[in-house]
C-alpha positions in Angstrom: -7.2 -32.0 -35.6 -7.9 -28.2 -35.5 -5.4 -25.9 -37.1 -5.4 -22.1 -37.4 -4.0 -22.4 -40.9 -3.2 -25.2 -43.3 0.1 -27.0 -42.9 2.6 -26.9 -45.8 3.1 -30.5 -46.7 1.8 -33.8 -45.4 2.1 -37.4 -46.6 -0.2 -40.4 -46.1 2.3 -43.3 -46.0 1.0 -46.7 -47.0 -1.9 -44.9 -48.6 -3.3 -47.8 -50.6 -6.0 -46.4 -52.9 -5.8 -43.0 -51.4 -9.0 -43.0 -49.4 -7.4 -41.6 -46.3 -5.1 -39.4 -48.3 -8.0 -37.2 -49.5 -8.8 -36.2 -46.0 -5.4 -34.4 -45.8 -6.5 -31.9 -48.4 -8.5 -30.1 -45.6 -5.4 -29.5 -43.5 -2.4 -29.3 -45.8 -1.5 -27.3 -48.9 0.5 -30.1 -50.6 -0.5 -33.7 -50.0 1.5 -36.8 -50.9 0.5 -40.5 -50.8 3.0 -43.3 -51.0 2.5 -47.0 -51.2 4.5 -50.2 -51.9 1.7 -51.6 -54.1 1.6 -50.2 -57.6 -1.8 -52.0 -58.0 -3.3 -50.1 -55.1 -1.9 -46.8 -56.4 -3.6 -47.4 -59.8 -6.9 -47.0 -58.0 -5.9 -43.8 -56.3 -8.0 -40.8 -57.5 -5.8 -38.2 -59.2 -6.7 -35.0 -57.6 -4.9 -31.7 -58.2 -3.0 -31.4 -54.9 -2.3 -35.1 -54.3 1.0 -36.5 -55.5 1.2 -40.3 -55.4 4.4 -42.3 -55.6 5.6 -45.8 -55.3 7.8 -46.1 -52.2 8.6 -48.4 -49.2 7.8 -47.0 -45.8 11.4 -47.1 -44.7 12.7 -45.4 -47.9 10.5 -42.4 -48.8 11.5 -40.2 -51.8 11.5 -36.9 -49.9 14.2 -34.7 -48.4 15.0 -34.5 -44.7 12.7 -32.2 -42.6 10.2 -32.0 -45.4 6.8 -32.6 -43.7 4.8 -30.9 -40.9 2.6 -34.0 -40.5 2.8 -37.7 -41.3 -0.2 -39.9 -41.3 -0.6 -43.7 -41.6 -4.1 -45.2 -41.7 -4.3 -48.9 -41.1 -1.0 -49.9 -42.8 1.3 -49.8 -39.8 0.8 -53.5 -39.0 2.8 -54.3 -42.2 5.8 -52.2 -41.2 9.1 -52.8 -39.6 8.1 -50.3 -36.9 11.7 -49.3 -35.9 12.7 -48.6 -39.5 9.4 -46.6 -40.0 10.0 -44.5 -36.9 13.5 -43.8 -38.0 12.3 -42.7 -41.5 9.5 -40.6 -39.9 12.0 -38.8 -37.7 14.1 -38.0 -40.8 11.0 -36.7 -42.7 9.4 -34.6 -40.0 10.5 -31.0 -39.6 13.1 -30.6 -36.9 11.0 -28.2 -34.7 9.3 -30.5 -32.2 6.7 -27.9 -31.5 5.7 -27.9 -35.2 5.4 -31.5 -36.3 2.9 -34.3 -35.9 2.6 -37.9 -36.7 -0.8 -39.6 -36.7 -1.2 -43.4 -36.8 -4.7 -44.8 -37.0 -5.1 -48.5 -36.1 -8.2 -50.5 -36.9 -8.6 -53.2 -34.3 -11.1 -56.0 -34.6 
């Protein structure tokens, strides 16, 4: 993804150990990682601009219209996809020309 300037805020949902979360530092000012596994979050590297929290994908601890971008890397196969899309719609900024959602699937 090429951007003229960094986005304001972006989460990596189902971030696990935060490996994919770190990549967001290049494109967003404030980066968040959430996961339902406290064990996985214990291994996430604490970097200055990454805020990690324990949360289910369908119940994220953020305000409505909070994010410019949402990413999910390899966790989507665990989700109730309808609940996730509903939550993503709530979290993404209302301007459809200004928001993105990226889902990365790893297929065998």
